[in-house]
N, C-alpha and C positions, 0 to 999 in steps of 0.2 A: 527468746524469753517466752516462757509459758507460765501464766499465772491463772488464778481463778477467773479473771476477767478476759483472758485472751483466747483466741480461737486460731489454731494453726491451720494453714491451708497448703496443700501440696499440689503442684502443677508441673507438667513436663515442658521443658524449654523447647520452643518450636525450632530453634536454630541448631542446638547441639544435642538435644535429646536427654539431657540430665534432668532429674527430678529436683525441684527446689521447693522449700517450705518457707512461707512467710507467715507472720502472725499479726493479726489485727485485733484490736479490742472488740469485744462482742458488740458494744454500742456503735462503734464506727462501722463495723461490718454490717450490722443491721441497717444502719442509715444508708450505706452504699447500696445494699440490696433494695431497699425501699425506694430510693430516688433514681436508681439506674446508673449511679456513678461507677466508674471503672474500679475494679479490684485488680490492682497491679502486682506483678511478680517480677523480680529481677534475678537473672542468672549470674552468679558470681564467677562462673567459669568463662563465659563468653561475653558478659556485660549486656546481653539482650534483655530488653524490658518488654513485657506483653501484658495485655489484659485478659482475664479469664473469659473463656467462651461461654455462650449461653448455657450449654449443657453443664459446664463446671459450676457456673453461678447457681444453677438449680440444685446441684449436689451440695453446695455450700449452704444454701438456704435450708435444705432438708436437715443437714447436720446441725445447723444453728437451732433449728426448731426442736430437734431431739435434746440438745443441751439445755434449752430453756425448759422443756417439759421435765427433764430429770431434776433440774434445780427446784422446780415447783413441787415435785413429788417428795424431795428430800426436806423441804421446808427451809426456813431461814438458816443461813450459815452461822455456825457457832463462832464466837469470838476467840475461843481458845480450844485447842485439842487436848489440853491437859486436864485430867480429872480433878474436881475440887477436893477429892479425898487424897490425892497424891501430892501432898504439900511437902516442900523441902523443909527440913528442921531449921528453926531459927536459933541463932547464937550457938554456943558450944564450940567444940573443937572440930575443925574441918580437915582432918588428916595432917600429915606432916609429922613433926616430932611430938612425942607423947609424954 
């Protein structure tokens, strides 16, 4: 699941070598980075679970920082992507038989 509040993380399984992606919410990820709590990844191929190494954590911290900076540059998120001028007609005939 990837949404506006999620941050996908990729890491290579130390047991089988497959790359795995896990997604944390930005707030959870920020808290884990701030407190030193483990950022864990699980391989669905071999069931190995591991924590990101210091070098990977640093890369994640830099990526999260860039995401936050981009969000600040773009300003507040809009509630709707639909233009206020592009309104659907109300009432009337909506296709079908005429």
